[in-house]
C-alpha positions as CSV (number, residue, x, y, z in Angstrom):
1,M,0.1,-0.1,-0.1
2,N,1.4,3.1,-1.2
3,T,1.5,6.5,1.1
4,F,-1.0,8.6,-0.6
5,S,-3.3,5.2,0.3
6,W,-2.6,5.1,3.9
7,F,-3.0,9.4,3.3
8,R,-6.5,9.0,3.0
9,K,-7.6,5.9,5.1
10,I,-6.0,8.1,8.0
11,A,-7.5,11.3,7.0
12,L,-11.1,9.4,6.9
13,A,-10.5,7.7,9.9
14,E,-9.5,10.8,11.5
15,G,-13.0,12.8,9.7
16,V,-15.0,9.9,11.5
17,S,-13.0,10.3,15.3
18,F,-13.7,14.1,14.8
19,L,-17.1,13.7,14.0
20,V,-17.7,10.7,17.3
21,L,-15.8,13.4,19.3
22,L,-18.0,16.5,18.1
23,L,-21.4,14.4,17.9
24,I,-21.5,11.8,20.7
25,A,-18.4,12.3,23.2
26,M,-19.1,16.1,24.1
27,P,-22.9,15.8,24.3
28,L,-22.0,12.6,26.9
29,K,-19.4,14.8,28.9
30,Y,-21.8,17.7,29.3
31,F,-25.1,16.3,29.5
32,A,-24.5,12.8,30.9
33,Q,-21.9,13.8,32.8
34,M,-19.6,11.3,31.1
35,P,-15.9,13.0,31.1
36,K,-14.2,9.4,30.3
37,A,-16.1,9.7,26.5
38,V,-14.5,13.0,25.8
39,T,-10.6,11.4,27.2
40,V,-10.9,8.0,25.2
41,V,-12.0,9.6,21.8
42,G,-10.4,12.8,22.8
43,M,-6.9,10.6,22.6
44,L,-7.7,8.9,19.2
45,H,-8.4,11.4,17.6
46,G,-5.5,13.3,18.8
47,I,-3.3,10.2,17.4
48,L,-5.5,10.4,14.2
49,F,-4.4,13.9,13.6
50,V,-1.0,13.7,14.2
51,L,-0.4,10.4,12.0
52,F,-2.7,12.8,9.6
53,I,-0.5,15.5,9.7
54,I,2.8,13.5,9.4
55,L,1.2,11.6,6.2
56,A,0.0,14.7,4.8
57,F,3.8,15.8,5.3
58,E,5.2,12.9,3.7
59,V,2.7,12.8,0.5
60,K,3.5,16.7,0.1
61,G,7.5,15.4,-0.4
62,S,6.4,11.8,-2.4
63,Y,4.1,13.8,-5.0
64,Q,5.6,17.0,-5.3
65,K,2.4,18.4,-4.2
66,S,2.3,22.4,-2.8
67,F,2.4,24.0,0.5
68,G,-1.4,24.9,-1.0
69,W,-1.9,21.3,-1.1
70,F,-0.4,20.5,2.1
71,M,-2.7,24.0,3.9
72,K,-5.9,22.8,1.9
73,S,-5.5,19.7,3.4
74,F,-4.4,20.5,7.1
75,I,-7.6,23.3,6.8
76,A,-9.5,20.1,6.2
77,S,-8.8,18.3,8.8
78,L,-9.8,21.2,11.3
79,L,-13.6,21.2,9.9
80,P,-16.4,18.8,10.6
81,F,-16.7,16.9,7.0
82,G,-13.2,18.7,5.8
83,T,-11.9,15.1,4.7
84,F,-14.8,13.6,3.4
85,I,-15.1,16.9,1.5
86,M,-11.8,16.6,0.2
87,D,-11.5,12.4,-0.2
88,K,-13.0,13.0,-4.0
89,Q,-9.9,15.3,-4.8
90,W,-7.4,13.1,-2.7
91,K,-8.7,9.5,-4.8
92,A,-8.5,11.3,-8.2
93,E,-4.9,12.7,-7.3
94,E,-4.0,9.8,-6.1
95,R,-5.0,7.7,-9.0
96,L,-3.0,10.3,-11.2
97,G,0.6,9.8,-9.1
98,K,-0.2,6.0,-9.6
99,E,-0.2,6.1,-13.5
């Protein structure tokens, strides 16, 4: 499996973990007094976010992407649904990189 493929998989996992953190863990913490949900999901999301940034940097170098591409990817990771929206573009870029 190549770097871009790993990047896309981690990006989707990071996006899911972000939504779980925002839509499930945070309400559990504040409305059901279950702070452990944020602790567990937050840690997982943090690890996935760091992996996402590392792999985005690796893809930038390996596929000669611009700094703008890296920043666009970074911003997508900060927005809910951002990585899902960007995945279509990343899939096309990955396909072009294999040709």
